[in-house]
C-alpha positions in Angstrom: 9.1 4.1 -33.9 9.9 6.8 -31.3 12.2 4.3 -29.6 13.6 0.9 -30.3 15.0 -1.1 -27.4 17.5 -3.4 -29.1 18.6 -6.9 -28.1 16.8 -7.1 -24.7 15.8 -10.0 -22.6 12.0 -9.7 -22.4 10.4 -10.8 -19.2 6.9 -10.1 -20.4 5.0 -10.3 -17.1 3.0 -13.5 -17.9 5.3 -15.7 -15.8 6.4 -17.6 -18.9 10.0 -18.0 -20.2 11.9 -14.9 -21.1 13.1 -14.4 -24.7 15.4 -12.0 -26.6 13.8 -9.4 -28.8 13.7 -5.9 -30.1 10.8 -3.8 -28.7 9.5 -0.7 -30.5 7.6 2.1 -28.8 5.5 4.7 -30.5 3.1 7.3 -29.2 3.2 5.9 -25.6 2.5 2.3 -26.5 4.3 -0.9 -27.3 4.1 -0.9 -31.1 6.1 -3.9 -32.0 7.9 -6.9 -30.4 10.3 -8.6 -32.8 12.0 -11.8 -31.7 15.3 -13.1 -33.0 15.0 -13.8 -36.7 12.1 -11.4 -37.2 12.6 -8.3 -39.4 14.5 -5.6 -37.7 12.9 -2.4 -36.3 14.0 1.1 -37.0 13.4 4.1 -34.7 14.2 7.7 -34.1 16.2 6.5 -31.2 17.7 3.1 -30.5 18.7 1.9 -27.1 21.2 -1.0 -26.9 19.9 -3.1 -24.0 22.2 -6.0 -24.2 22.6 -7.5 -20.8 19.4 -5.9 -19.5 15.9 -7.3 -18.9 12.8 -5.5 -20.0 9.6 -6.0 -18.0 6.3 -4.2 -17.5 6.4 -1.4 -14.9 5.9 -2.5 -11.4 2.6 -1.9 -9.7 2.7 -0.9 -6.0 -0.6 -2.3 -4.7 -0.3 -0.6 -1.3 1.2 2.9 -1.3 1.0 5.9 1.0 2.0 8.6 -1.5 -1.3 10.4 -1.3 0.5 13.8 -0.6 4.0 12.8 -1.6 3.0 12.8 -5.2 1.9 16.4 -4.9 4.8 17.8 -2.7 7.7 15.9 -4.4 7.6 16.0 -8.2 10.7 13.8 -8.5 9.2 11.0 -6.3 12.4 9.0 -6.6 11.4 6.7 -3.8 9.1 4.9 -6.2 10.3 5.9 -9.6 13.8 4.6 -9.0 12.4 1.2 -8.1 10.7 0.8 -11.4 7.2 1.6 -10.0 5.0 3.0 -12.7 1.7 2.8 -10.9 0.7 3.2 -7.2 -2.6 2.4 -5.5 -3.4 5.2 -3.0 -6.2 5.7 -0.4 -5.0 2.8 1.7 -5.9 1.5 5.2 -9.2 3.3 5.3 -7.7 6.8 5.8 -7.0 9.4 3.1 -8.1 12.9 2.0 -11.2 12.3 -0.2 -14.1 12.4 0.1 -14.2 15.0 2.8 -15.9 18.2 4.0 -14.0 20.9 5.8 -14.3 19.4 9.2 -13.4 15.9 8.0 -10.4 17.1 6.2 -9.1 18.9 9.3 -9.6 15.7 11.3 -8.0 13.3 8.9 -5.0 15.5 8.4 -4.4 15.3 12.2 -5.2 11.6 12.3 -2.5 10.5 9.7 0.1 13.1 10.2 2.5 10.2 11.0 1.9 8.8 7.5 2.0 11.8 5.4 2.9 14.9 7.4 0.4 17.5 8.4 0.0 18.7 4.8 0.9 22.3 5.6 2.9 22.4 2.3 -0.1 21.2 0.2 -3.0 23.2 -1.2 -6.0 21.0 -0.4 -8.1 22.4 -3.2 -10.3 19.2 -3.6 -13.1 17.6 -1.6 -14.3 14.8 -3.7 -12.5 11.7 -5.1 -12.8 13.1 -8.7 -11.4 16.5 -7.7 -8.4 14.8 -6.0 -7.7 12.7 -9.2 -8.2 15.9 -11.2 -5.6 17.6 -9.0 -3.1 14.9 -9.7 -3.6 15.2 -13.4 -3.5 19.0 -13.4 -0.3 19.3 -11.4 1.5 16.4 -13.1 2.9 13.4 -11.2 5.9 11.2 -11.4 4.1 7.9 -11.7 0.5 6.7 -12.4 -1.9 6.6 -9.5 -5.1 4.7 -8.7 -7.3 5.5 -5.7 -9.3 3.4 -3.2 -12.1 5.1 -1.3 -11.0 5.1 2.4 -13.9 3.7 4.5 -12.6 5.2 7.7 -12.7 8.7 6.2 -16.1 8.0 4.8 -17.3 7.0 8.3 -15.6 10.0 9.8 -17.6 12.2 7.3 -21.0 10.5 7.9 -20.8 9.3 11.5 -17.9 11.0 13.2 -15.6 9.4 15.7 -18.3 7.7 17.8 -17.9 4.0 18.6 -21.5 2.9 17.7 -23.4 1.4 14.8 -24.4 3.8 12.0 -28.0 4.9 11.8 -29.9 4.0 8.7 -29.5 7.6 7.5 -25.8 7.5 8.1 -25.4 4.2 6.4 -27.3 5.5 3.4 -25.0 8.5 3.3 -21.9 6.3 3.4 -23.2 4.2 0.6 -23.8 7.3 -1.4 -20.2 8.6 -0.8 -18.8 5.3 -1.8 -20.9 5.1 -5.0 -19.9 8.7 -5.9 -16.3 7.9 -5.5 -16.5 4.9 -7.7 -18.4 6.8 -10.3 -15.6 9.4 -10.2 -12.9 6.8 -10.9 -11.9 5.0 -7.7 -11.0 1.4 -8.2 -12.4 0.1 -4.9 -12.6 0.7 -1.2 -10.0 0.2 1.6 -10.4 -0.2 5.4 -8.1 0.1 8.4 -9.9 -2.1 10.9 -7.3 -1.5 13.6 -7.5 2.3 13.1 -10.3 4.6 14.3 -12.9 5.4 13.3 -13.1 2.8 10.6 -12.7 0.0 13.1 -16.0 0.9 14.7 -17.9 -0.5 11.7 -19.4 -3.9 12.2 -19.6 -6.6 9.6 -23.2 -5.7 8.5 -22.1 -2.2 7.8 -19.0 -3.3 5.9 -21.0 -5.8 3.9 -23.4 -3.1 2.8 -20.6 -0.9 1.6 -18.9 -3.8 -0.2 -22.2 -4.5 -2.0 -21.9 -1.0 -3.5 -18.2 -1.6 -4.4 -19.3 -4.9 -6.1 -21.9 -3.1 -8.2 -19.1 -1.1 -9.8 -16.8 -4.2 -10.2 -14.4 -2.7 -7.7 -12.6 -4.6 -4.9 -12.4 -4.3 -1.2 -8.9 -3.9 0.3 -9.0 -4.3 4.1 -6.3 -3.9 6.7 -8.3 -6.3 8.8 -8.9 -6.5 12.5 -5.8 -8.3 13.7 -2.5 -9.5 12.4 -1.7 -10.9 15.9 -4.1 -12.6 18.3 -7.0 -14.0 16.3 -5.4 -13.2 12.9 -6.8 -16.2 11.2 -10.3 -15.4 12.4 -9.8 -11.8 11.1 -9.0 -13.2 7.7 -12.0 -15.5 7.8 -14.2 -12.5 8.6 -13.0 -10.6 5.5 -13.5 -13.7 3.3 -17.0 -14.2 4.7 -18.3 -10.7 4.4 -17.0 -10.2 0.9 -18.5 -13.5 -0.1 -21.9 -12.3 1.2 -21.5 -9.0 -0.6 -20.4 -10.6 -3.9 -17.3 -8.4 -3.8 -13.7 -9.1 -4.9 -11.2 -9.1 -2.0 -7.6 -7.9 -1.9 -5.9 -8.5 1.4 -3.6 -5.7 2.4 -0.1 -6.5 3.6 -1.2 -10.1 4.3 1.1 -11.1 7.1 0.9 -13.3 10.2 2.8 -11.4 12.9 3.7 -11.7 16.6 4.8 -14.8 18.5 1.4 -16.4 18.4 1.6 -16.6 14.6 5.1 -17.9 14.1 5.1 -20.6 11.4 1.3 -20.2 10.7 1.4 -18.9 7.1 0.2 -22.3 5.9 -3.0 -22.0 7.9 -3.7 -18.7 6.2 -3.0 -20.1 2.7 -5.2 -23.1 3.3 -8.0 -20.8 4.2 -7.5 -18.8 1.0 -7.1 -21.9 -1.1 -10.5 -23.2 0.2 -12.2 -19.9 -0.6 -10.6 -19.7 -4.1 -11.7 -23.3 -4.8 -15.2 -22.3 -3.9 -15.1 -19.5 -6.5 -14.1 -16.4 -4.4 -12.1 -13.6 -6.1 -9.2 -13.0 -3.8 -5.7 -11.6 -4.1 -3.2 -10.2 -1.6 -0.1 -8.1 -1.3 3.0 -8.2 0.9 6.3 -6.4 1.3 9.5 -8.5 1.6 10.5 -7.5 5.1 9.6 -8.7 8.6 9.0 -5.4 10.6 5.8 -3.4 10.2 5.4 0.4 10.2 2.6 2.6 11.5 2.0 5.3 14.0 2.6 5.1 17.8 -0.9 6.3 18.5 -2.3 3.3 16.5 -1.2 1.0 19.3 -3.8 2.4 21.7 -7.0 0.6 22.5 -9.9 1.8 20.3 -11.9 3.1 23.3 -9.0 5.5 24.0 -9.3 6.9 20.4 -13.0 7.5 20.4 -13.7 11.2 19.6 -10.6 11.8 17.5 -7.1 13.2 18.1 -8.0 16.0 20.5 -10.0 13.5 22.7 -7.0 11.1 22.6 -4.7 13.8 23.9 -7.1 14.7 26.6 -7.2 11.1 27.8 -3.4 10.8 27.7 -3.0 14.0 29.9 -5.4 12.6 32.5 -3.4 10.4 34.9 -6.2 8.0 35.8 -7.3 7.4 32.2 -3.7 7.1 31.1 -3.2 4.3 33.6 -6.2 2.5 32.2 -4.6 2.8 28.8 -1.3 1.4 30.0 -3.0 -1.5 31.7 -5.0 -2.4 28.6 -1.9 -2.2 26.4 0.7 -3.9 28.6 -1.4 -6.5 30.4 -4.5 -7.3 28.4 -3.5 -6.5 24.8 -5.1 -3.6 23.0 -7.0 -4.0 19.7 -4.7 -1.3 18.3 -1.8 -3.7 18.9 -3.7 -6.7 17.4 -4.8 -8.1 20.8 -1.3 -8.8 21.9 0.3 -7.2 25.0 2.7 -4.6 23.8 6.4 -5.4 24.0 8.2 -2.0 24.1 11.5 -3.5 22.9 9.8 -4.2 19.5 8.6 -0.6 19.1 11.3 1.6 17.4 10.6 5.2 16.7 11.2 5.9 13.0 10.0 9.5 12.8 8.6 12.5 14.8 6.7 15.5 13.7 8.5 17.8 16.2 12.2 18.2 15.3 12.9 18.8 19.0 12.1 15.1 19.6 14.6 13.8 17.1 16.8 12.1 19.7 14.1 9.5 20.0 14.4 8.3 16.4 16.2 5.0 15.9 15.7 3.8 19.4 13.0 1.5 20.8 10.7 2.8 23.5 12.4 0.4 25.9 15.9 1.8 25.1 14.7 5.4 25.5 13.0 4.5 28.8 16.1 2.8 30.1 18.3 5.8 29.3 15.8 7.9 31.4 15.5 5.4 34.1 11.7 5.2 33.8 9.0 2.8 32.8 8.5 2.4 29.0 4.8 3.6 29.3 6.0 6.9 30.8 8.3 7.4 27.8 5.6 6.4 25.3 3.0 8.6 26.9 5.2 11.7 27.0 6.2 11.2 23.3 2.5 10.8 22.2 1.6 14.0 24.0 4.7 16.1 23.0 4.6 15.0 19.4 0.8 15.5 19.2 0.3 11.9 18.0 2.6 12.4 15.0 5.3 9.8 15.8 5.8 6.8 13.4 7.2 3.5 14.4 8.8 0.3 13.2 7.2 -2.7 14.9 9.6 -5.7 14.9 7.1 -8.5 15.1 7.3 -10.4 11.8 8.6 -13.9 10.9 10.8 -14.6 7.9 9.3 -18.0 7.2 5.8 -16.5 7.0 7.0 -13.8 4.6 8.6 -16.4 2.3 5.6 -18.8 2.4 3.0 -16.1 1.6 5.0 -14.6 -1.3 4.9 -17.9 -3.1 1.2 -18.0 -3.3 -0.5 -17.8 -6.7 -2.6 -14.7 -5.9 0.3 -12.8 -4.3 1.2 -9.3 -5.5 3.7 -6.7 -4.3 2.9 -3.7 -2.1 5.4 -1.5 -0.4 3.1 0.0 2.3 5.7 2.7 2.0 5.4 5.5 4.6 7.8 8.2 3.4 7.6 10.4 6.5 10.2 10.4 9.3 13.9 10.6 9.7 14.3 6.8 9.6 11.4 5.4 7.5 11.0 1.7 6.8 13.4 0.7 4.0 10.4 -0.9 2.2 9.4 2.6 1.0 12.6 2.8 -1.2 13.4 -0.9 -1.7 10.4 -3.3 -1.9 10.6 -4.1 -5.7 14.3 -4.4 -6.2 14.4 -6.4 -2.9 12.0 -8.9 -4.4 14.1 -9.2 -7.6 17.6 -9.2 -6.0 17.2 -10.9 -2.6 14.2 -13.2 -3.0 14.5 -14.2 -6.7 18.3 -14.1 -7.5 19.9 -14.8 -4.1 17.4 -17.0 -2.3 15.5 -18.5 -5.3 12.2 -18.3 -3.4 10.6 -17.4 -6.7 12.0 -17.6 -10.3 12.7 -14.3 -11.9 9.9 -14.6 -14.4 7.4 -15.5 -11.8 8.6 -12.7 -9.5 8.0 -10.2 -12.3 4.5 -11.6 -12.9 3.7 -11.0 -9.2 4.7 -7.4 -9.6 3.1 -6.6 -12.9 0.3 -8.7 -14.6 -1.3 -10.0 -11.4 -1.9 -6.5 -9.9 -2.9 -5.3 -13.4 -5.6 -8.0 -13.5 -6.8 -7.1 -10.0 -7.1 -3.5 -11.1 -9.0 -4.6 -14.3 -6.4 -2.8 -16.5 -6.7 -4.1 -20.0 -3.6 -2.6 -21.4 -1.0 -2.7 -18.6 1.0 -5.4 -16.9 2.4 -7.3 -19.9 4.9 -6.6 -22.7 2.5 -6.9 -25.6 1.9 -5.0 -28.7 -0.7 -2.3 -28.1 -0.1 -2.2 -24.4 1.0 1.0 -22.6 4.7 1.6 -22.7 5.1 1.6 -18.9 8.4 -0.4 -18.7 11.4 -1.1 -16.6 14.9 -2.1 -17.8 17.0 -3.7 -15.1 20.1 -5.8 -14.7 19.1 -9.3 -13.4 22.7 -9.8 -12.1 23.0 -6.7 -10.0 19.5 -5.3 -9.2 19.2 -4.8 -5.5 17.6 -2.5 -2.9 20.0 0.2 -1.7 17.8 1.0 1.3 18.6 -0.6 4.7 17.3 0.0 8.2 20.4 2.1 8.8 20.2 4.1 5.5 16.6 3.8 4.5 16.5 6.4 1.7 19.4 5.0 -0.4 18.1 4.3 -3.9 18.3 0.9 -5.6 21.0 -0.3 -8.0 20.7 -2.1 -11.3 17.6 -0.3 -12.6 19.1 2.1 -15.2 15.9 3.0 -17.1 12.2 3.4 -16.3 9.6 4.6 -18.8 6.0 5.7 -18.3 3.9 6.3 -21.4 7.0 5.7 -23.5 8.9 8.6 -21.8 12.0 8.2 -19.7 11.3 8.9 -16.0 14.6 7.3 -15.1 17.4 7.4 -17.7 20.9 6.0 -17.2 20.1 5.7 -13.5 19.1 9.4 -13.0 15.7 10.9 -12.5 14.6 13.1 -15.5 12.2 16.0 -15.2 9.5 14.1 -16.9 6.1 14.0 -15.2 4.4 11.3 -17.2 2.1 9.9 -14.6 -1.6 10.4 -14.5 -4.6 9.2 -12.5 -5.8 5.7 -13.5 -9.6 5.6 -13.3 -12.2 3.0 -14.1 -13.2 3.5 -17.7 -16.7 2.2 -17.3 -18.6 3.8 -14.4 -21.9 2.0 -15.0 -22.8 -0.4 -12.1 -22.0 -4.0 -13.1 -24.5 -6.8 -12.5 -22.6 -9.4 -10.5 -23.7 -12.9 -9.5 -24.1 -13.6 -5.7 -20.5 -14.8 -5.4 -17.4 -13.0 -6.8 -15.8 -14.3 -10.0 -12.9 -16.7 -9.8 -9.4 -15.2 -9.5 -7.5 -14.6 -12.8 
């Protein structure tokens, strides 16, 4: 064996009881698992793991590391958490497939998520070329990719708020099919983000039918997590049922005051759909605030035409007043149909360093310091930062977070935005926070079940036949952690502090984290669908695993 991990508590990812064993790794795979009483293993190297637990590597089902993997080879934000695979291309906006014009627009549109990309060589245009770039450069952790529906619509239709023409729809279906053939695992949407939110149900259903043909899944950030949230979930369940497509609900929360205590309503909806044969899963992060961009709060009509058109509207006093009225008094679709409360909107990052004094304060606090109305402060920041500001939105409910994470189709997703001076701590802490806070301290889930949520369940959703379990023949993507001490180090005050209690992380049998320190190993690679032939699916999606 290349490595024998001796006397370790194996939490194998199945959700079943843990057991003590020696685990042997060879040539990037788990070669042997020997329980107490079995013949001993020998290896070139032996790691005494007494007191530690061994689990499959954690799978981050909702990551925004699309550029971070390229600009930051260490990528400690995820590697130190025990993440061995991230799913990119989230919320309907990412960097492939594109042409020159679309790339320029999407870079501006999601500067708040990933920076403007001035330090990245965008030498790809297709999904396959992007995945090739990850492999060619070498990356810290494995990466799968979802085709971003908003980017696809931007490419084929532009920023217009209108139905796609038949020719435009055909072009979008072609782009989705090409991306799946090149290795994407499904398609994402951001239906509170322009231009993806301009797509109607019929358009989305047609695209999902393409995804279903390739046995992929649809991952929507749906139309509302606030007013009408339950109806927005119902919409996604219905259209994927009609398309025969698997559904994975992104950051499946119930936020704002209108949804306090309403998680059971959502779970009842999902249980009914699952009982009827739908293939549904979901992910959440174990925190109550959300994180996005300040510009995302605007009504969709104010975003039609793209970033330059948004800035022009904000600079026009009359139009800006209409935006304010819609946001503060009616409730913009960008803010989930709920009138915005400026004391819940905290600036977490800015693109212009000259605006750094805004970071860590709510819009209401900054406005009070200036003696002006909050909208005046927000409008100025949007213009001066050229729409690049990120926010924490304090609108979640702890009881909803706990109830949803217990569900049998739940998985973990950080939704980690790594930009900004004060990013959300979920980017650096989601997975140890599940283990330390919610499993050990609160007992919301047992440790074995928690590990299953973070490993085998997402691997099943991704149709990965050799990841997500500690089994002979499986990939040696593994985490060694101390169940008694594992915890997130990141907080809202110090969001980039690394976790504790995770001394070793291996990808492909190689140490990415060793003795608590990042090595120089770049063992990650793109994870692509191995069978690109369209699958013949029945009218309804298969039952959940």
